[in-house]
N, C-alpha and C positions, 0 to 999 in steps of 0.2 A: 389424253387430255391435251387441249390446245394450250400452247404456251401463252402466258399473259405478259407480253413484252412489246416495246416500241420497235419501229423499224420494219414493219411489214406493210404491204400494200393497203391503201385506204379501205377498200371493200373488205379485205381479209381482216383488217384492224377492227372494223365494226363487228364483223362476225366473231372475231376472237374476243372482243370486249363483251359481247352479248353472252357468249359461252362461258367466259370467266365469271361474269355476274351470276349466271345461272348456277354454276358449280359452287360459287361462294354462298349463294342462298341455300342450296341443298345442304352444304356442310353446316351452316348455321342452324337449319331446321334439325338436322341429325344430332348436333350437339345439344340443342334444347331438349329434344325428345329423350336423349340419353340421360341428361341431368334430371329431367322430370321423372323418368322411370326409376332412377336411383333414389330420388326423394320419396317417391310413392312407396318404394320398398321399405325405406327406413320408417315411414309413417304407418306401414302395415296395410296400405290401400292397394298395393300391387303385389302379386305373389313373388316370393323370394326366388322361385324357380325360373322366372322370366329373366332372359339375358338382355340387359340394357342395350348392348351394341346391336344385337339382332333386331330388337324392337325399334331402335332408331332407324334402321334400314327398312323394316317391313311396314311400319305405319305410313310413311309417305307414299309408298306404293299403293296402299289401301286407299289413301285419300285421292290419288290420281285415278284409281279404279272406280271411285264414286263420281268424281268431278267430270271426267270425259264422257262416260256413258250417260251421265245425268243430264246431258244437253238434249235429251229427248229420244235417244236411240234405244235405251233399255227400259223395261217395265219397272215400275216402282218397287215391286217385290224383289226383283233381282238386286236393285240398289240397296234395299234394306238387308238383304242377305250378306252383301259385301260389308256393310256397316256392322252387322252382327258379328261377323268374323273378326273384324278389327277390335270390336269391344271385348270379345272373348279373349283376345290376345293379352289384354291388360287387366282383366277383371279377376277378382278373387273368387 
């Protein structure tokens, strides 16, 4: 991971800041998904066997797997398949 600190070259600072912002966002999304998974388990909406940590890491990957090919590269049925797999991950 790139260190988020002052004192580096301007171009490297911009790149470092961008990477730090990206990692921060990913951490926030992961924390949100973990809390949501735990809450869903307590409410009985998400299976108890589901591991909140693993889900918090897997779901963003599924979202990216839909978003990137969804720009017209893949057929709609392939994207629906990816979405179905993500849904199965958290469905009872």
